[in-house]
MARBAZA-491198 format. One line per 10 residues: number of its first residue (from 0); their letters; for each residue x, y, z of C-alpha. Coordinates in nm, 3 decimals, padded with zeros to 5 digits. Layout:
NUM	A	X Y Z | ...
This chain:
0	MNYNAMTSEA	04.328 07.266 15.800 | 04.628 07.266 15.568 | 04.853 07.545 15.695 | 05.131 07.451 15.454 | 04.902 07.506 15.155 | 04.780 07.837 15.299 | 05.136 07.958 15.349 | 05.247 07.843 15.003 | 04.959 08.027 14.839 | 05.025 08.339 15.047
10	VELLEKLIST	05.395 08.342 14.956 | 05.321 08.282 14.587 | 05.089 08.583 14.584 | 05.345 08.793 14.769 | 05.606 08.708 14.504 | 05.369 08.842 14.237 | 05.306 09.160 14.435 | 05.680 09.221 14.482 | 05.716 09.189 14.104 | 05.439 09.447 14.057
20	PSVSRDESSA	05.564 09.797 14.152 | 05.309 09.967 14.378 | 05.464 10.289 14.504 | 05.206 10.507 14.680 | 04.952 10.665 14.442 | 05.060 10.426 14.167 | 04.916 10.098 14.293 | 04.672 10.016 14.013 | 04.866 09.716 13.882 | 04.896 09.565 14.230
30	ADELMRFLLD	04.524 09.625 14.288 | 04.454 09.449 13.955 | 04.664 09.153 14.070 | 04.473 09.128 14.398 | 04.138 09.155 14.222 | 04.227 08.870 13.986 | 04.343 08.650 14.272 | 04.039 08.717 14.491 | 03.788 08.678 14.208 | 03.947 08.348 14.104
40	RSEGDNGSYE	03.932 08.223 14.461 | 03.574 08.339 14.502 | 03.469 08.134 14.200 | 03.651 07.832 14.342 | 03.474 07.881 14.676 | 03.132 07.900 14.505 | 03.117 08.276 14.540 | 03.111 08.293 14.921 | 03.216 08.659 14.919 | 03.195 08.971 14.705
50	VKRKGNNVWC	03.505 09.153 14.584 | 03.475 09.530 14.572 | 03.704 09.808 14.461 | 03.729 10.184 14.490 | 04.029 10.341 14.324 | 04.317 10.115 14.423 | 04.151 09.985 14.740 | 04.022 09.627 14.725 | 03.801 09.463 14.985 | 03.591 09.152 15.040
60	VPKDFDESLP	03.256 09.114 15.215 | 03.095 08.774 15.286 | 02.770 08.712 15.101 | 02.619 08.577 15.423 | 02.704 08.898 15.610 | 02.487 08.918 15.922 | 02.400 09.274 16.029 | 02.310 09.150 16.378 | 02.672 09.047 16.444 | 02.974 09.269 16.516
70	TILLNAHIDT	03.220 09.310 16.230 | 03.597 09.265 16.244 | 03.809 09.437 15.981 | 04.131 09.273 15.861 | 04.339 09.548 15.702 | 04.682 09.584 15.542 | 04.815 09.811 15.269 | 04.934 09.733 14.916 | 05.149 10.041 14.855 | 05.521 10.080 14.920
80	VKPVAGWTHD	05.770 10.360 14.959 | 06.016 10.421 14.675 | 06.322 10.194 14.691 | 06.610 10.357 14.877 | 06.972 10.349 14.765 | 07.176 10.053 14.884 | 06.973 09.757 14.760 | 07.196 09.462 14.672 | 06.896 09.272 14.532 | 06.654 09.393 14.266
90	PFKPTYDGDC	06.376 09.545 14.484 | 06.112 09.433 14.231 | 06.237 09.076 14.192 | 06.148 08.826 14.465 | 06.477 08.673 14.577 | 06.539 08.403 14.836 | 06.820 08.343 15.077 | 06.715 08.042 15.280 | 06.395 08.132 15.465 | 06.417 08.501 15.373
100	LYGLGSNDCG	06.217 08.649 15.085 | 06.370 08.981 14.970 | 06.175 09.247 14.785 | 06.025 09.593 14.823 | 05.711 09.576 15.035 | 05.775 09.219 15.148 | 05.789 09.323 15.514 | 05.589 09.648 15.499 | 05.341 09.520 15.468 | 05.316 09.236 15.218
110	GGLVSLMQVF	05.355 08.969 15.483 | 05.056 09.097 15.678 | 04.859 09.158 15.358 | 04.877 08.797 15.233 | 04.853 08.640 15.581 | 04.532 08.824 15.671 | 04.393 08.740 15.328 | 04.449 08.370 15.391 | 04.272 08.397 15.727 | 03.973 08.564 15.560
120	LYEQKKRERQ	03.959 08.298 15.286 | 03.988 08.019 15.541 | 03.695 08.155 15.741 | 03.481 08.175 15.426 | 03.538 07.806 15.351 | 03.438 07.690 15.699 | 03.087 07.562 15.748 | 03.065 07.685 16.105 | 03.028 08.061 16.131 | 03.190 08.271 16.400
130	AYNLIYLASC	03.002 08.512 16.626 | 03.118 08.799 16.407 | 03.154 08.906 16.044 | 03.493 08.940 15.876 | 03.581 09.198 15.613 | 03.918 09.199 15.440 | 04.054 09.531 15.310 | 04.373 09.589 15.111 | 04.414 09.967 15.122 | 04.629 10.199 14.913
140	EEEVSGKNGI	04.818 10.524 14.983 | 04.899 10.423 15.341 | 05.260 10.535 15.316 | 05.153 10.890 15.228 | 04.832 10.897 15.437 | 04.651 10.977 15.114 | 04.285 11.074 15.105 | 04.218 10.814 14.834 | 04.327 10.533 15.066 | 04.141 10.376 15.356
150	ESVLPLLPPI	03.975 10.707 15.443 | 03.775 10.687 15.119 | 03.659 10.330 15.187 | 03.559 10.334 15.555 | 03.231 10.523 15.487 | 03.134 10.243 15.246 | 03.178 09.966 15.504 | 02.932 09.847 15.766 | 03.001 09.964 16.123 | 03.331 09.813 16.241
160	AFAIVGEPTG	03.357 09.681 16.597 | 03.730 09.606 16.588 | 04.020 09.600 16.341 | 04.346 09.411 16.305 | 04.605 09.605 16.104 | 04.873 09.376 15.960 | 05.175 09.605 15.998 | 05.502 09.430 16.093 | 05.511 09.396 16.473 | 05.684 09.059 16.516
170	MQPAIAEKGL	05.331 08.929 16.590 | 05.327 09.122 16.916 | 05.015 09.339 16.967 | 05.075 09.713 16.929 | 04.780 09.839 17.134 | 04.862 10.209 17.097 | 05.011 10.417 16.818 | 05.138 10.772 16.804 | 04.957 11.020 16.582 | 05.109 11.285 16.355
180	MVIDAVAHGK	05.045 11.654 16.306 | 05.261 11.889 16.098 | 05.245 12.257 16.188 | 05.374 12.543 15.972 | 05.481 12.840 16.184 | 05.562 13.198 16.086 | 05.747 13.440 16.316 | 05.694 13.802 16.214 | 05.933 14.098 16.247 | 06.012 14.414 16.056
190	AGHAARNEGD	06.262 14.456 15.773 | 06.556 14.692 15.813 | 06.918 14.752 15.712 | 07.159 14.518 15.888 | 07.423 14.794 15.921 | 07.195 15.021 16.125 | 06.991 14.964 16.441 | 06.673 14.923 16.245 | 06.408 14.658 16.199 | 06.288 14.374 16.416
200	NAIYHAIEDI	06.459 14.042 16.340 | 06.201 13.766 16.285 | 06.471 13.503 16.334 | 06.516 13.606 16.697 | 06.141 13.573 16.760 | 06.147 13.228 16.600 | 06.442 13.128 16.818 | 06.243 13.211 17.132 | 05.956 12.990 17.019 | 06.186 12.710 16.905
210	RWISQWVFPK	06.365 12.715 17.240 | 06.030 12.689 17.420 | 05.926 12.397 17.198 | 06.255 12.215 17.268 | 06.207 12.244 17.644 | 05.831 12.198 17.689 | 05.694 11.854 17.784 | 05.321 11.789 17.787 | 05.243 11.650 18.133 | 05.011 11.363 18.041
220	QTDLLGPVKN	05.179 11.046 17.919 | 05.166 10.668 17.960 | 05.415 10.384 17.958 | 05.282 10.276 17.617 | 05.363 10.584 17.408 | 05.551 10.815 17.642 | 05.525 11.191 17.600 | 05.405 11.396 17.306 | 05.711 11.463 17.088 | 05.745 11.809 16.932
230	TVTIVNAGTQ	06.039 11.860 16.694 | 06.129 12.160 16.480 | 06.258 12.008 16.157 | 06.276 12.293 15.901 | 06.372 12.662 15.941 | 06.385 12.926 15.666 | 06.448 13.304 15.677 | 06.625 13.589 15.504 | 06.674 13.707 15.149 | 07.024 13.860 15.163
240	HNVIPDQCTF	07.298 13.921 15.416 | 07.236 14.292 15.473 | 06.859 14.283 15.525 | 06.695 14.218 15.862 | 06.436 13.946 15.784 | 06.076 14.037 15.856 | 05.964 13.674 15.845 | 06.102 13.340 15.962 | 05.916 13.018 15.886 | 05.965 12.688 16.063
250	TIDVRSNECY	05.798 12.348 16.067 | 05.700 12.151 16.377 | 05.665 11.772 16.360 | 05.425 11.665 16.638 | 05.391 11.300 16.740 | 05.087 11.284 16.964 | 05.024 11.026 17.234 | 04.689 10.878 17.331 | 04.633 11.136 17.607 | 04.573 11.434 17.377
260	TNEEIFEYLQ	04.391 11.501 17.053 | 04.581 11.683 16.780 | 04.341 11.975 16.823 | 04.420 12.003 17.195 | 04.794 12.005 17.128 | 04.757 12.268 16.857 | 04.547 12.497 17.077 | 04.799 12.474 17.359 | 05.094 12.552 17.133 | 04.906 12.838 16.976
270	SHLKSELKAR	04.839 12.992 17.318 | 05.207 12.977 17.423 | 05.394 13.069 17.105 | 05.426 13.414 16.951 | 05.451 13.278 16.598 | 05.151 13.234 16.372 | 05.063 12.861 16.351 | 04.873 12.660 16.093 | 04.821 12.283 16.114 | 04.828 12.104 15.780
280	SFRLCSSSID	04.577 11.851 15.913 | 04.426 11.718 16.236 | 04.320 11.386 16.082 | 04.614 11.158 16.175 | 04.524 11.088 16.535 | 04.687 10.873 16.799 | 04.502 10.549 16.861 | 04.472 10.297 17.141 | 04.260 10.004 17.249 | 04.145 09.904 17.597
290	VNHPFVIRCK	04.385 09.658 17.761 | 04.077 09.460 17.865 | 03.943 09.425 17.511 | 03.861 09.056 17.446 | 04.117 09.029 17.165 | 04.392 09.192 17.372 | 04.318 08.950 17.657 | 04.348 08.660 17.411 | 04.684 08.794 17.297 | 04.809 08.815 17.655
300	NKGLIPYGSP	04.681 08.464 17.730 | 04.896 08.346 17.437 | 05.200 08.503 17.600 | 05.212 08.799 17.361 | 05.332 09.131 17.501 | 05.131 09.448 17.428 | 05.334 09.760 17.351 | 05.305 10.111 17.209 | 05.419 10.182 16.853 | 05.591 10.508 16.748
310	TLSDQALMRF	05.515 10.455 16.378 | 05.204 10.572 16.193 | 04.963 10.345 16.005 | 04.608 10.342 15.871 | 04.499 10.310 16.234 | 04.533 10.690 16.251 | 04.220 10.715 16.034 | 04.014 10.458 16.224 | 03.758 10.576 16.477 | 03.693 10.234 16.628
320	PSLKLGPGQS	03.904 09.996 16.842 | 04.205 09.858 16.656 | 04.555 09.722 16.704 | 04.855 09.640 16.490 | 04.957 09.276 16.469 | 05.159 09.140 16.180 | 05.456 08.930 16.069 | 05.797 09.087 16.014 | 05.981 09.358 16.203 | 05.920 09.733 16.187
330	SRSHTADEYI	06.298 09.790 16.180 | 06.316 09.631 15.831 | 06.061 09.871 15.683 | 06.182 10.139 15.439 | 06.531 09.989 15.433 | 06.750 09.845 15.158 | 06.717 09.469 15.116 | 06.383 09.457 15.296 | 06.270 09.099 15.359 | 06.013 08.876 15.524
340	CKSEIDEAIK	06.065 08.515 15.633 | 05.836 08.246 15.498 | 05.829 08.098 15.848 | 05.699 08.434 15.980 | 05.406 08.420 15.738 | 05.334 08.061 15.836 | 05.339 08.147 16.207 | 05.124 08.457 16.149 | 04.848 08.265 15.971 | 04.836 08.007 16.249
350	LYVELLEGLT	04.832 08.268 16.525 | 04.564 08.481 16.357 | 04.338 08.175 16.325 | 04.394 08.076 16.688 | 04.327 08.426 16.818 | 04.010 08.468 16.614 | 03.867 08.120 16.667 | 03.562 08.148 16.891 | 03.626 08.514 16.970 | 03.331 08.696 17.122
360	L	03.320 09.075 17.115
């Protein structure tokens, strides 16, 4: 096994992807680049896998796929956020400083994207087959939780037994992840003249609910993700200074832990608040995997430390066991001068192969 060649090829592809802008919902050029690379490699490997595409999602399925075996999904996303102010490098030009490769999407999550791809390609070249199938999926619209991303592809895949999501975790296994629910709330009152004792101020009703939200703690929590976090982030009311507002709107950002579904949290809030509530979506759920899952045990045997992640990923749309494990650091994501280290990609490829070798689910 030539790890140096695998890393070099992975980094070369990542350089091309950095040079190909792929902001969420505008990833077609990056998807084209991935398709070209994977199709070229498939021809060189005598067509050992099929390359498929839906929208800007690209995935690979082995031609010798065995329906009697469990299937492991290797997933990472190709889209990026927009570049923030403060970059000292060109975000769309791969730039090196020693071991560090700078560029938008290099860390989140280009490093995981190309590392997992190399692991998939390596497994297709081996003569000995594992006791599972591997599918590789490069998904789009992850940064905006778009409906044209992984959610549109999962129904097209065979049943998945387990997934590795290549988000930057410093190659430590994130075995739980907080979910997200955004709630729009409306407190109602009655309009009146501010100079007279008339009307019913909707702002004051909203304040009561907001105070309750700021003080309430859902009782169920774990050491992995801690408590559910409810935060009021937007408040709007009033039309002019001398009119008592009959309506006050506010937005609640809910970060759910693995102890509650988004629906359960919403129903509880609805029963305790006077304001009218409407959830934008229930689909971005918290996720977790059993600490005794065979892959988690392998991670721990390697000295890796499981933890809970506060950040959202495509895991929120998976309804099967999954964890995040990828090169790079979450703290670099969405920042100016984002970077990944070539040595991190090299170490990731080696560790992925070691963890998957001989795995039995």
